C-alpha positions as CSV (number, residue, x, y, z in Angstrom):
1,M,-16.5,-77.5,20.2
2,K,-15.5,-79.9,17.5
3,V,-18.7,-81.3,15.9
4,T,-18.9,-84.5,13.8
5,P,-21.6,-84.5,11.1
6,L,-24.3,-87.2,11.3
7,E,-24.7,-90.0,8.8
8,R,-28.1,-88.7,7.5
9,D,-29.7,-85.6,6.1
10,L,-29.0,-82.6,8.4
11,T,-31.8,-80.3,9.5
12,Y,-31.8,-76.6,10.5
13,Y,-34.0,-74.3,12.5
14,I,-33.8,-70.5,12.2
15,E,-35.2,-68.1,14.8
16,T,-35.5,-64.5,13.5
17,F,-35.6,-61.3,15.5
18,G,-36.1,-57.8,14.3
19,C,-37.1,-56.0,11.1
20,Q,-38.2,-57.1,7.6
21,M,-34.5,-56.9,6.5
22,N,-33.7,-59.6,9.0
23,E,-36.7,-61.7,7.9
24,H,-35.3,-61.6,4.3
25,D,-31.8,-62.3,5.5
26,S,-33.2,-65.5,7.2
27,E,-34.8,-66.5,3.9
28,V,-31.3,-66.2,2.3
29,L,-29.7,-68.1,5.1
30,A,-32.3,-70.9,4.7
31,G,-31.7,-70.9,1.0
32,M,-28.0,-71.4,1.4
33,L,-28.5,-74.1,4.0
34,E,-30.8,-76.0,1.7
35,S,-28.4,-75.6,-1.2
36,I,-25.8,-77.7,0.7
37,G,-28.3,-80.4,1.7
38,Y,-30.0,-79.2,4.9
39,L,-33.7,-79.7,5.4
40,P,-36.0,-77.5,7.6
41,A,-36.9,-78.7,11.1
42,D,-40.2,-77.9,12.8
43,T,-38.8,-77.3,16.2
44,P,-35.3,-76.5,17.7
45,G,-35.3,-79.9,19.4
46,E,-35.5,-81.7,16.0
47,A,-32.6,-79.7,14.4
48,D,-29.0,-80.4,13.8
49,L,-28.3,-76.7,13.4
50,I,-30.0,-73.9,15.3
51,L,-29.3,-70.4,13.9
52,L,-30.4,-67.2,15.7
53,N,-30.7,-64.2,13.3
54,T,-30.5,-61.3,15.7
55,C,-31.5,-57.7,16.0
56,A,-29.6,-54.9,17.8
57,V,-31.9,-51.9,17.3
58,R,-33.3,-52.0,20.8
59,Q,-32.5,-53.8,24.0
60,K,-35.6,-56.0,24.2
61,P,-34.8,-58.2,21.2
62,E,-31.2,-58.6,22.5
63,Q,-32.6,-59.8,25.9
64,K,-34.8,-62.3,24.0
65,V,-31.7,-63.7,22.3
66,Y,-29.8,-64.1,25.6
67,A,-32.9,-65.8,27.2
68,L,-33.2,-68.2,24.2
69,L,-29.6,-69.1,24.3
70,G,-29.9,-70.0,28.0
71,K,-32.7,-72.4,27.0
72,L,-30.6,-74.0,24.3
73,R,-27.8,-75.0,26.6
74,P,-29.6,-78.3,27.7
75,L,-30.1,-79.2,24.1
76,K,-26.4,-78.9,23.4
77,E,-25.5,-80.9,26.5
78,R,-27.8,-83.7,25.4
79,N,-26.7,-83.6,21.8
80,P,-23.0,-82.5,21.4
81,A,-23.4,-82.8,17.6
82,L,-25.9,-80.0,17.6
83,V,-24.4,-76.8,16.0
84,I,-25.6,-73.5,17.4
85,A,-24.9,-70.3,15.4
86,V,-25.7,-66.6,16.2
87,A,-25.9,-64.3,13.2
88,G,-27.1,-60.8,12.3
89,C,-26.8,-57.4,13.9
90,M,-25.8,-58.4,17.4
91,P,-22.5,-60.0,16.5
92,Q,-21.6,-56.9,14.4
93,Q,-21.5,-54.7,17.5
94,E,-18.1,-54.1,19.0
95,G,-17.5,-56.3,22.0
96,T,-20.7,-58.4,21.6
97,P,-19.1,-61.5,19.9
98,R,-16.6,-61.9,22.7
99,D,-19.4,-61.5,25.3
100,L,-21.5,-64.1,23.5
101,A,-18.6,-66.6,23.4
102,R,-17.8,-66.0,27.0
103,R,-21.4,-66.3,28.4
104,F,-22.4,-69.1,26.1
105,D,-19.3,-71.2,25.5
106,F,-21.4,-73.8,23.7
107,I,-22.0,-71.6,20.7
108,D,-20.1,-72.9,17.6
109,L,-20.4,-70.0,15.1
110,I,-20.9,-66.2,15.5
111,L,-21.2,-64.3,12.2
112,G,-22.0,-60.7,11.5
113,T,-24.2,-59.2,8.8
114,H,-21.3,-58.8,6.3
115,A,-20.4,-62.5,6.6
116,L,-23.9,-63.8,5.7
117,P,-23.0,-64.9,2.1
118,H,-20.2,-67.0,3.5
119,L,-22.3,-69.2,5.8
120,P,-21.6,-72.6,4.1
121,R,-17.9,-72.1,4.3
122,L,-18.0,-70.8,7.9
123,L,-20.2,-73.7,9.0
124,E,-17.7,-76.2,7.6
125,E,-14.9,-74.4,9.4
126,A,-16.8,-74.2,12.7
127,R,-17.3,-78.0,12.7
128,E,-13.6,-78.5,12.8
129,R,-12.8,-76.2,15.7
130,D,-12.7,-76.7,19.4
131,K,-13.8,-73.1,20.2
132,P,-16.4,-70.7,18.7
133,L,-15.6,-69.4,15.2
134,I,-16.2,-65.6,15.0
135,D,-16.4,-63.8,11.7
136,T,-17.5,-60.1,11.8
137,G,-15.1,-58.9,9.1
138,E,-15.9,-56.5,6.3
139,Y,-16.5,-58.1,2.9
140,E,-17.3,-56.6,-0.5
141,L,-21.0,-57.4,-0.1
142,S,-22.6,-59.1,-3.1
143,R,-25.7,-61.2,-2.7
144,S,-26.6,-61.6,-6.4
145,G,-27.4,-65.2,-7.2
146,L,-27.6,-66.4,-3.6
147,P,-30.3,-69.0,-3.1
148,V,-33.5,-67.9,-1.2
149,R,-36.1,-70.0,0.5
150,R,-39.0,-67.6,0.6
151,A,-41.6,-67.9,3.4
152,S,-44.5,-67.1,1.0
153,H,-45.3,-68.2,-2.5
154,F,-47.1,-65.0,-3.4
155,K,-45.3,-62.2,-1.5
156,A,-41.6,-61.5,-1.6
157,W,-39.0,-59.2,-0.1
158,L,-36.6,-57.6,-2.5
159,N,-33.5,-55.6,-1.3
160,V,-32.7,-52.5,-3.3
161,I,-30.2,-50.9,-0.9
162,Y,-28.1,-52.0,2.0
163,G,-26.7,-50.0,4.9
164,C,-27.3,-46.5,6.1
165,N,-25.4,-43.2,6.0
166,N,-27.6,-41.1,8.3
167,Y,-26.1,-41.8,11.7
168,C,-29.1,-40.8,13.8
169,S,-27.8,-40.3,17.3
170,Y,-29.8,-43.2,18.8
171,C,-29.3,-45.7,16.0
172,V,-26.8,-48.5,15.7
173,V,-27.8,-49.6,12.1
174,P,-24.9,-47.8,10.3
175,Y,-22.5,-49.5,12.6
176,V,-23.9,-53.0,12.1
177,R,-25.1,-52.8,8.5
178,G,-22.4,-50.5,7.1
179,R,-22.6,-47.6,4.6
180,E,-25.2,-47.4,1.9
181,R,-24.7,-49.7,-1.1
182,S,-27.3,-49.7,-3.8
183,R,-28.0,-52.6,-6.1
184,T,-27.9,-51.8,-9.8
185,K,-31.3,-51.2,-11.4
186,E,-30.5,-54.1,-13.8
187,D,-30.1,-56.6,-10.9
188,I,-33.3,-55.4,-9.3
189,M,-35.4,-55.5,-12.4
190,K,-34.1,-59.0,-13.2
191,E,-35.0,-60.2,-9.8
192,A,-38.5,-58.6,-9.8
193,T,-39.2,-59.9,-13.3
194,G,-38.2,-63.4,-12.2
195,L,-40.4,-63.2,-9.1
196,A,-43.4,-62.1,-11.3
197,R,-42.8,-65.0,-13.7
198,A,-42.7,-67.4,-10.8
199,G,-46.2,-66.3,-9.7
200,Y,-45.4,-63.7,-7.0
201,R,-48.1,-61.0,-6.9
202,E,-46.6,-58.6,-4.4
203,I,-43.0,-57.4,-3.8
204,T,-41.8,-55.2,-1.0
205,L,-38.6,-53.2,-1.8
206,L,-36.3,-53.1,1.3
207,G,-33.7,-50.7,2.5
208,Q,-32.8,-48.9,5.7
209,N,-33.6,-45.8,3.6
210,V,-35.0,-46.6,0.2
211,N,-35.4,-42.9,-0.6
212,S,-31.6,-42.5,-1.0
213,Y,-31.4,-45.4,-3.4
214,G,-29.1,-44.8,-6.3
215,Q,-27.1,-41.9,-5.0
216,D,-24.0,-43.9,-4.6
217,L,-24.3,-45.5,-8.1
218,Y,-25.9,-42.8,-10.2
219,G,-25.2,-39.5,-8.3
220,P,-27.7,-37.2,-6.5
221,R,-29.3,-36.1,-9.7
222,G,-29.2,-39.4,-11.5
223,Y,-31.4,-42.5,-11.5
224,A,-33.4,-42.4,-8.2
225,F,-35.9,-44.5,-6.2
226,A,-38.8,-42.8,-8.0
227,D,-37.4,-43.9,-11.4
228,L,-37.0,-47.5,-10.1
229,L,-40.5,-47.5,-8.8
230,L,-41.9,-46.4,-12.1
231,D,-39.8,-49.0,-14.0
232,L,-41.0,-51.8,-11.7
233,N,-44.5,-50.6,-12.3
234,Q,-44.1,-51.9,-15.9
235,V,-43.6,-55.5,-14.8
236,E,-47.1,-56.5,-15.8
237,A,-47.4,-59.8,-13.9
238,L,-46.9,-58.0,-10.6
239,S,-50.1,-56.8,-8.8
240,R,-48.6,-54.8,-6.0
241,I,-45.3,-53.0,-5.0
242,R,-44.6,-51.8,-1.5
243,F,-41.5,-50.3,0.0
244,L,-39.8,-49.9,3.5
245,T,-38.5,-47.6,4.9
246,S,-38.6,-44.0,3.9
247,H,-36.5,-41.3,5.6
248,P,-38.4,-37.9,5.7
249,K,-35.3,-35.9,4.8
250,D,-35.0,-37.7,1.5
251,L,-38.7,-38.0,0.5
252,S,-39.2,-36.1,-2.7
253,T,-42.2,-34.7,-4.5
254,R,-41.1,-36.9,-7.4
255,L,-41.4,-40.1,-5.3
256,I,-44.8,-39.1,-4.0
257,Q,-46.0,-38.5,-7.5
258,A,-44.5,-41.8,-8.6
259,V,-46.6,-43.6,-6.0
260,G,-49.7,-41.7,-7.2
261,E,-49.1,-42.5,-10.8
262,G,-48.0,-46.1,-10.6
263,E,-51.0,-48.4,-10.6
264,R,-49.0,-51.2,-8.9
265,A,-47.5,-48.9,-6.2
266,C,-49.5,-49.4,-3.0
267,E,-51.0,-46.4,-1.3
268,H,-49.0,-46.6,1.9
269,F,-46.0,-44.7,3.3
270,H,-44.1,-45.8,6.4
271,L,-42.5,-42.5,7.3
272,P,-40.7,-42.6,10.8
273,V,-40.9,-39.2,12.5
274,Q,-39.4,-40.3,15.9
275,S,-40.4,-37.0,17.7
276,G,-42.5,-33.9,17.2
277,S,-40.0,-31.6,18.9
278,N,-37.7,-29.6,16.8
279,R,-35.1,-29.6,19.6
280,L,-35.1,-33.4,19.8
281,L,-35.2,-33.8,16.1
282,K,-31.9,-31.8,16.0
283,E,-30.5,-33.8,18.9
284,M,-31.4,-37.0,17.0
285,N,-29.7,-35.7,13.8
286,R,-32.8,-36.3,11.8
287,R,-32.2,-33.3,9.6
288,Y,-35.8,-32.1,9.1
289,S,-38.2,-30.0,11.2
290,R,-41.7,-30.7,12.5
291,V,-43.0,-28.2,9.9
292,R,-41.2,-29.9,7.1
293,Y,-42.6,-33.3,8.2
294,L,-46.1,-32.0,8.3
295,E,-45.7,-30.5,4.9
296,L,-44.7,-33.9,3.6
297,V,-47.8,-35.5,5.2
298,A,-50.0,-32.9,3.6
299,E,-48.4,-33.4,0.2
300,I,-48.8,-37.2,0.4
301,K,-52.4,-37.0,1.4
302,E,-53.3,-34.4,-1.3
303,T,-51.5,-36.3,-4.0
304,I,-52.6,-39.9,-3.2
305,P,-56.3,-40.4,-2.4
306,G,-56.9,-43.1,0.3
307,V,-53.3,-43.3,1.3
308,A,-52.3,-44.7,4.7
309,L,-49.5,-43.2,6.7
310,T,-47.7,-45.0,9.5
311,T,-44.7,-44.0,11.6
312,D,-42.2,-44.8,14.3
313,L,-42.0,-42.8,17.6
314,I,-39.4,-42.7,20.3
315,V,-40.6,-41.9,23.8
316,G,-38.1,-40.9,26.6
317,Y,-35.1,-39.9,24.5
318,P,-32.4,-38.5,26.8
319,G,-33.3,-35.0,27.8
320,E,-36.9,-35.2,26.7
321,R,-38.9,-32.5,28.4
322,E,-42.6,-32.2,29.0
323,E,-42.9,-29.6,26.2
324,D,-41.1,-31.9,23.8
325,F,-43.5,-34.7,24.6
326,L,-46.5,-32.4,24.2
327,Q,-45.2,-31.4,20.7
328,T,-45.0,-35.0,19.8
329,L,-48.6,-35.5,20.9
330,D,-49.6,-32.5,18.8
331,L,-47.8,-33.8,15.7
332,V,-49.6,-37.2,16.1
333,E,-52.9,-35.4,16.3
334,R,-52.1,-33.2,13.2
335,A,-50.7,-36.0,11.1
336,R,-53.4,-38.5,11.9
337,F,-51.4,-41.6,11.3
338,D,-53.2,-44.8,10.5
339,S,-51.0,-46.5,13.0
340,A,-47.8,-45.8,14.9
341,F,-45.0,-48.0,16.4
342,A,-44.0,-46.3,19.6
343,F,-41.1,-47.4,21.7
344,L,-39.3,-46.4,24.9
345,Y,-35.8,-45.1,24.1
346,S,-33.3,-47.9,24.3
347,P,-29.6,-46.9,24.7
348,R,-27.3,-48.5,22.1
349,A,-23.5,-48.8,22.8
350,G,-21.4,-46.8,20.4
351,T,-24.1,-44.2,19.6
352,R,-24.0,-40.5,20.6
353,A,-27.3,-40.7,22.4
354,A,-25.9,-43.4,24.7
355,L,-23.5,-40.8,26.1
356,K,-26.2,-38.3,27.1
357,K,-27.5,-37.9,30.6
358,D,-30.9,-39.6,31.0
359,S,-32.7,-38.2,34.1
360,L,-36.3,-38.9,33.2
361,P,-37.7,-41.6,35.6
362,Q,-38.8,-44.9,33.9
363,E,-42.3,-44.6,35.3
364,E,-42.7,-41.2,33.6
365,K,-41.5,-42.7,30.3
366,K,-44.0,-45.5,30.5
367,K,-46.8,-43.0,31.4
368,R,-45.9,-41.0,28.3
369,L,-45.8,-44.1,26.1
370,Q,-49.3,-45.0,27.3
371,E,-50.5,-41.5,26.4
372,I,-49.1,-42.0,22.8
373,F,-50.9,-45.3,22.6
374,K,-54.2,-43.9,23.8
375,L,-54.1,-41.0,21.3
376,Q,-53.0,-43.1,18.4
377,N,-55.6,-45.9,19.1
378,R,-58.4,-43.3,19.0
379,I,-57.2,-41.9,15.7
380,S,-56.7,-45.4,14.2
381,L,-60.2,-46.4,15.2
382,E,-61.6,-43.2,13.7
383,I,-59.8,-43.7,10.4
384,N,-60.9,-47.4,10.2
385,R,-64.5,-46.5,11.0
386,A,-64.6,-44.3,7.9
387,L,-63.9,-47.4,5.8
388,V,-67.1,-49.2,6.8
389,G,-69.3,-49.6,3.8
390,Q,-66.3,-49.4,1.3
391,T,-65.1,-52.3,-0.7
392,L,-61.4,-53.0,-0.5
393,E,-59.2,-55.1,-2.7
394,L,-57.4,-57.6,-0.5
395,L,-54.4,-59.9,-1.2
396,V,-55.4,-62.9,0.9
397,E,-52.7,-64.1,3.3
398,G,-54.6,-67.3,4.5
399,T,-56.8,-68.5,7.3
400,S,-57.1,-66.2,10.3
401,R,-55.1,-67.3,13.3
402,R,-58.0,-66.4,15.6
403,D,-60.9,-68.0,13.7
404,P,-60.5,-70.9,11.2
405,R,-63.8,-69.9,9.6
406,M,-62.3,-66.6,8.5
407,Q,-59.6,-65.6,6.0
408,S,-57.3,-62.7,6.4
409,G,-55.9,-60.3,3.8
410,R,-54.3,-56.9,3.4
411,S,-55.6,-54.0,1.5
412,R,-53.5,-51.8,-0.8
413,S,-53.1,-49.4,2.1
414,N,-52.0,-52.3,4.3
415,K,-55.2,-52.6,6.4
416,L,-55.6,-56.1,7.9
417,V,-59.1,-57.4,7.1
418,H,-60.7,-60.7,8.3
419,F,-63.7,-62.0,6.3
420,P,-65.7,-65.2,6.1
421,A,-64.9,-67.7,3.4
422,D,-65.6,-71.4,2.8
423,Q,-62.3,-72.1,1.0
424,E,-58.6,-71.3,1.2
425,L,-57.9,-68.2,-0.8
426,A,-54.2,-67.5,0.0
427,G,-52.5,-65.6,-2.8
428,R,-55.7,-64.5,-4.5
429,L,-56.9,-60.9,-4.9
430,V,-60.5,-60.5,-3.8
431,E,-63.0,-57.6,-3.3
432,V,-64.4,-57.5,0.2
433,P,-67.0,-55.0,1.6
434,V,-66.0,-53.7,5.0
435,A,-68.7,-54.3,7.7
436,E,-67.0,-53.5,11.0
437,A,-64.0,-51.5,12.2
438,Y,-61.7,-52.0,15.1
439,T,-58.5,-50.3,16.2
440,W,-56.1,-52.8,14.6
441,H,-58.2,-54.5,12.0
442,L,-61.4,-54.5,9.9
443,V,-64.0,-57.2,9.5
444,G,-65.5,-57.8,6.0
445,E,-68.3,-59.6,4.4
446,S,-68.0,-62.5,2.0
447,P,-65.8,-61.6,-1.0
448,R,-67.3,-60.5,-4.3
449,G,-65.2,-61.9,-7.1
450,G,-61.5,-62.2,-7.2
451,S,-58.5,-63.4,-9.2
């Protein structure tokens, strides 16, 4: 629908679904919009542009997008000048853009992950059309120099590699994000140094698989993620370095040692295992065994004192048998994760797993998921209780959402801690003694010093 700009400052509202990569993409989208004169709106009803940055990894976030679009139709009817855009992973799936345009004919712009850097131009073109503009084409992806409106003034996302080459049988990411493309070490170091000089204390290095960083640029024996981590450790103004996500098949002893040696590298690995069954791991094309995974867990814990280990688990993968599930429970017990993100299998169009026969009843899948939660919650509580009496260094995130008398912060091992404070401490590092332990968080005493 042709849209005429208003004679005033335009405003935007972004709703983000999905992973940390999407969160950072939204920061870039916001930065580009503000660079052409848009201002942020507090609510969708106050915005001249509503942009949904979508996720396609599971069915649930897709359903949320469709539900939200249904709620936006009355806003568009009341205000024809409103521009509605759908971006991210959903539009990059084959057939989805046409489906979106058919079901929601009031959408003005649909752009995929590769078109993100072209948002200003696409937005201008969309305003001049009478039907939705769709751009899901392949571009030579370069985001260097794009403006970013960061959500925090002391923590920052930093992309090191885009895309994925693994083609796990259940996963749509390689199809919507493309093949692996590493940023040069010079670009990354420049951005990290700039963030440190601007006062950012913590950076999180992002990639679908950070462990394969550099292979496309420097070769399998060349400059690797471990080297990058050690180089970033020399950026003195930084306090902490985190990274997401690690694929077990590419996790090296060299990287584990780099985390142990680097004083700024945080003692936390997110290492998705997905299943404890060798049979299912092969079906999933994960390219490691349960024995190899448990060897990595042991090496991490032996090399890095106080390390926290988190994971992802899929329950109800097509063909999952009782013995497969029991092997997953056994692996969880042996690995003793600090926490686990467990999900019911969600079929994704275009993946090999979506073609497999799925005969397991939904009620049985939900029962197994609850068993995973019950086991992991017990282990999480046991691990957290062992921290009572210890003093943890926290990077304070701000006032607790549950209690305005409390501040909340994260330890180096990514533990969430609430503690009493009589002032706003966001962005500061403080030392907090742990007094109480719960499954998902800790409670501390008043801080003892800080910076």
